VMD Tcl script that draws the C-alpha trace (Angstrom):
set ca {
  {-108.64 -18.89 -295.39}
  {-110.08 -17.72 -292.09}
  {-110.25 -13.93 -291.56}
  {-108.00 -14.14 -288.49}
  {-105.27 -16.21 -290.15}
  {-103.35 -13.20 -291.47}
  {-103.74 -10.85 -288.47}
  {-103.76 -7.09 -288.35}
  {-101.22 -4.99 -290.27}
  {-98.21 -3.92 -288.22}
  {-98.68 -0.21 -287.44}
  {-94.90 0.23 -287.11}
  {-94.40 -0.64 -290.78}
  {-96.43 2.36 -291.92}
  {-94.58 5.69 -291.82}
  {-96.15 8.29 -289.55}
  {-97.49 11.29 -291.39}
  {-97.34 14.62 -289.53}
  {-100.73 16.21 -288.87}
  {-99.41 19.75 -288.44}
  {-96.42 21.69 -287.18}
  {-96.09 23.98 -284.20}
  {-97.33 27.47 -285.11}
  {-94.45 29.08 -283.18}
  {-92.06 30.24 -285.93}
  {-89.06 29.60 -283.67}
  {-90.05 25.92 -283.18}
  {-92.10 24.45 -286.07}
  {-91.88 20.94 -284.55}
  {-93.83 18.27 -286.45}
  {-96.93 17.01 -284.60}
  {-98.50 13.57 -285.06}
  {-101.77 11.85 -284.12}
  {-101.76 11.19 -280.38}
  {-99.48 14.13 -279.51}
  {-100.73 16.58 -276.90}
  {-101.01 20.14 -278.18}
  {-102.30 23.59 -277.29}
  {-104.81 25.36 -279.57}
  {-105.09 29.16 -279.63}
  {-107.07 31.10 -282.24}
  {-107.05 28.13 -284.61}
  {-103.29 27.49 -284.40}
  {-101.67 24.44 -282.78}
  {-98.64 24.67 -280.49}
  {-96.55 21.70 -279.32}
  {-96.22 22.99 -275.74}
  {-97.27 25.77 -273.40}
  {-93.87 27.45 -273.76}
  {-94.31 27.79 -277.54}
  {-97.82 29.16 -277.06}
  {-96.60 31.72 -274.52}
  {-93.72 32.81 -276.79}
  {-96.07 33.22 -279.76}
  {-98.40 35.37 -277.64}
  {-95.46 37.60 -276.65}
  {-95.37 36.52 -273.00}
  {-92.12 37.11 -271.11}
  {-90.69 35.34 -268.10}
  {-89.79 37.52 -265.13}
  {-89.20 37.50 -261.41}
  {-91.75 39.46 -259.38}
  {-90.17 41.96 -257.06}
  {-91.89 43.29 -253.96}
  {-92.39 46.74 -255.50}
  {-94.38 45.26 -258.44}
  {-97.07 43.65 -256.28}
}
mol new
graphics top color blue
foreach p $ca { graphics top sphere $p radius 0.5 }
foreach p [lrange $ca 0 end-1] q [lrange $ca 1 end] { graphics top cylinder $p $q radius 0.2 }
display resetview
């Protein structure tokens, strides 16, 4: 049998195994190979919003008196 007769294994048949989960306790979304992520102090976050929340950042509207 020729080495190309069988073909490559179908990657969709193999279950995806999560690499890590988002370090934001409020999210904890599973992350897989190929996903984009944010790294901060050794932890992985699934998005910038989760990273900002974990750092304690708050969203606000700047008023003229604050500038």
